[in-house]
C-alpha positions in Angstrom: 56.0 -39.3 -4.0 54.6 -35.6 -4.3 58.1 -34.2 -3.3 59.7 -36.2 -5.9 57.9 -34.9 -8.7 58.0 -31.6 -7.0 61.6 -31.6 -7.5 61.3 -32.8 -10.9 58.6 -29.8 -11.5 60.5 -27.4 -10.1 63.2 -26.2 -12.7 59.8 -25.5 -15.2 58.0 -23.9 -12.3 61.3 -21.2 -11.9 61.6 -20.9 -15.4 58.3 -19.9 -16.5 57.6 -18.0 -12.8 56.8 -14.1 -12.8 60.0 -11.6 -12.3 58.2 -10.6 -9.0 56.8 -14.0 -7.7 58.1 -14.5 -4.1 56.7 -17.2 -1.9 57.8 -21.0 -1.8 60.3 -20.5 -3.9 63.9 -20.4 -3.5 65.7 -17.4 -1.9 62.0 -15.7 -2.3 60.6 -14.9 0.8 58.5 -13.1 2.4 61.3 -9.8 3.3 62.2 -9.8 -0.1 58.1 -9.5 -1.6 58.5 -6.4 1.0 61.6 -5.2 -0.3 60.3 -4.9 -3.5 57.3 -3.4 -2.5 59.5 -0.8 -0.7 61.7 -0.1 -3.8 58.4 0.2 -6.2 57.2 2.9 -3.6 59.8 4.7 -2.2 61.0 7.1 -5.0 60.1 10.7 -5.2 58.7 9.6 -8.7 57.0 6.0 -8.1 53.3 5.6 -8.6 51.0 6.4 -5.7 47.6 4.7 -6.2 48.0 0.6 -5.2 45.3 -1.8 -6.6 45.1 -4.1 -3.1 44.1 -8.0 -4.5 42.8 -10.8 -2.6 41.6 -13.8 -4.2 38.4 -15.6 -2.7 40.0 -18.9 -1.5 43.0 -19.9 -4.0 43.9 -23.2 -3.4 40.1 -24.1 -3.1 38.9 -22.8 -6.4 41.9 -23.5 -8.9 40.2 -25.0 -12.0 41.1 -28.7 -12.1 41.0 -28.3 -15.8 43.0 -25.6 -16.0 45.7 -27.4 -14.0 45.2 -31.0 -15.5 45.5 -29.0 -19.0 48.8 -26.8 -18.1 50.6 -28.4 -15.4 53.3 -30.7 -17.0 52.8 -34.0 -15.0 51.4 -36.7 -15.8 47.6 -36.4 -16.0 46.2 -39.3 -14.5 48.7 -39.3 -11.3 48.1 -35.2 -11.0 44.6 -35.9 -11.2 44.8 -38.6 -8.3 46.4 -36.1 -6.2 43.9 -33.2 -6.9 41.1 -35.7 -5.6 42.9 -37.5 -2.9 41.4 -35.5 -0.4 42.7 -34.7 3.4 42.7 -36.2 6.7 41.2 -34.7 9.9 40.9 -35.9 13.1 41.4 -39.6 11.7 38.6 -38.7 9.3 39.1 -38.5 5.9 37.5 -35.8 3.7 37.3 -35.7 -0.3 38.4 -32.5 -2.2 36.0 -31.9 -4.6 37.6 -28.8 -6.3 40.5 -27.2 -6.4 44.4 -28.1 -4.8 44.4 -29.7 -1.1 45.7 -27.2 1.0 48.9 -28.6 2.8 49.5 -31.0 -0.2 53.7 -30.7 -0.8 53.4 -29.6 -4.4 49.7 -27.6 -3.6 52.2 -24.6 -3.5 54.0 -25.2 -6.2 50.5 -25.7 -8.7 49.2 -22.6 -7.3 52.5 -20.7 -8.3 52.4 -21.8 -11.7 48.3 -21.3 -11.8 48.9 -17.7 -11.5 52.5 -17.2 -13.1 51.6 -15.1 -16.1 49.7 -12.6 -14.5 52.2 -10.2 -14.1 52.8 -10.1 -17.9 49.4 -9.4 -18.5 49.1 -6.3 -16.5 52.0 -5.0 -18.0 50.4 -5.9 -21.4 47.1 -3.9 -20.2 48.7 -0.6 -20.4 50.6 2.1 -21.9 54.1 2.5 -21.6 55.8 4.6 -18.7 52.3 3.7 -16.7 54.6 3.3 -13.4 52.9 -0.1 -13.3 54.7 -2.3 -10.6 53.5 -6.1 -9.3 54.6 -7.6 -6.6 52.7 -11.5 -5.4 53.7 -13.1 -2.5 51.5 -16.5 -3.2 47.9 -15.4 -3.5 48.6 -12.1 -1.8 49.3 -9.1 -4.8 49.5 -5.4 -5.3 49.9 -3.4 -8.5 51.1 -0.1 -8.6 49.8 2.4 -11.0 50.3 6.3 -11.7 46.4 7.0 -11.6 43.4 5.3 -10.0 41.7 5.3 -13.3 44.4 3.3 -14.9 43.9 0.8 -12.3 40.5 0.9 -12.3 39.4 0.9 -15.9 42.8 -1.0 -17.3 44.3 -2.9 -14.9 41.7 -4.9 -12.6 39.6 -6.1 -15.6 42.9 -7.7 -17.5 43.3 -9.4 -13.8 39.8 -10.4 -13.4 40.0 -11.9 -17.0 43.1 -14.0 -16.6 42.0 -15.0 -12.9 38.5 -15.9 -14.7 40.3 -18.7 -16.9 41.5 -20.3 -13.9 38.4 -20.5 -12.1 39.7 -17.7 -9.3 37.5 -14.6 -8.4 38.8 -11.4 -6.4 37.3 -10.6 -3.0 35.2 -7.7 -3.8 35.1 -6.6 -0.1 39.0 -6.7 0.3 40.2 -6.0 -3.3 40.7 -2.1 -3.2 42.6 1.0 -4.9 44.5 2.9 -2.4 46.3 6.1 -2.4 49.6 6.0 -0.8 49.5 8.8 1.6 46.2 7.1 3.4 48.6 3.8 3.4 48.0 0.2 2.4 48.7 -2.9 4.5 51.0 -6.0 2.7 52.5 -8.5 4.5 52.0 -7.5 7.4 53.4 -4.1 7.2 51.6 -0.8 6.9 53.4 1.1 4.0 52.5 5.2 4.0 54.5 8.1 2.1 54.8 11.2 3.9 56.0 13.9 1.3 58.7 11.8 -0.4 59.9 9.7 2.2 58.0 6.0 2.5 57.5 4.7 6.1 56.9 1.3 6.7 55.7 0.3 10.3 53.8 -3.1 11.7 50.4 -3.6 10.9 47.5 -2.7 13.3 46.4 -6.5 13.4 50.1 -7.4 13.4 50.7 -5.5 16.6 47.9 -6.8 18.2 48.7 -10.5 17.1 51.9 -9.9 18.6 50.3 -8.8 21.9 48.1 -11.8 22.0 50.7 -13.9 21.5 53.1 -12.4 24.1 50.3 -12.7 26.7 49.5 -16.1 26.1 53.0 -16.9 26.5 53.7 -15.4 30.0 50.0 -17.2 31.1 51.7 -20.0 29.8 54.8 -19.9 32.1 53.4 -18.2 34.9 55.8 -20.5 37.2 58.6 -20.4 34.8 61.6 -18.7 36.5 62.0 -15.1 35.1 65.2 -15.6 32.9 63.6 -18.5 31.0 60.4 -16.2 30.4 63.1 -13.3 29.4 64.3 -15.6 27.1 61.4 -16.8 25.7 59.5 -13.5 24.9 63.3 -12.3 23.6 62.5 -14.9 20.8 59.3 -13.7 19.9 60.1 -10.0 19.6 63.0 -10.8 17.5 61.3 -12.8 14.9 58.9 -9.8 15.2 61.3 -7.3 14.5 63.6 -9.3 11.9 61.7 -8.5 8.8 61.9 -5.2 8.0 65.7 -5.7 9.3 66.1 -8.3 6.6 64.4 -6.0 4.0 67.4 -3.3 4.8 64.5 -0.6 5.2 65.7 0.0 8.7 
């Protein structure tokens, strides 16, 4: 049933979506978001300051009142879905707030909740402020020509927008970064040297790859070497495919 309603909701979600919203949308992948970030930061006159934003428990804290008032679905059915709970290890657990993670329609609801944030940011700053907004699901960055602009104009506007929807930014994980110091977004580290932007896998991503390779080797200690090599190559290809897909290497 949720899949059917999601199909009906999709045209509305797409026509009202932010221009630079990626994730859980057709032809809007993680690679596309990384490519958009590269385009926004790679030019000689690109913004050099970036606001990295992290929403605290996005799915778990979205205001149900906001969803019921703003999502164009039958109110009774949407209310039932939001309070349906989830099943884990054979036990059913209630969901008292937010939208259940794992629900077929939940990513679409989360995207629609955050749509409008890009225009809010644009409206909060003067023209030619070098502001770019790139969001993948609930992970987003905002560029600006100065730290003061992001701190005094952009950040308060973002907080007000999220507060209306029951959401808040994580104070520990939200920060303003200088591009030459590097920032991490979607598993990639962006750092500029002179006028050249370099993208490399983040330290966390490399460590995760090492752990995955170690686990794979331990599980296949008795397997033929050619079988192990094929499995390792598949993991390595998956790790390398993102920058190739973006056209940045």
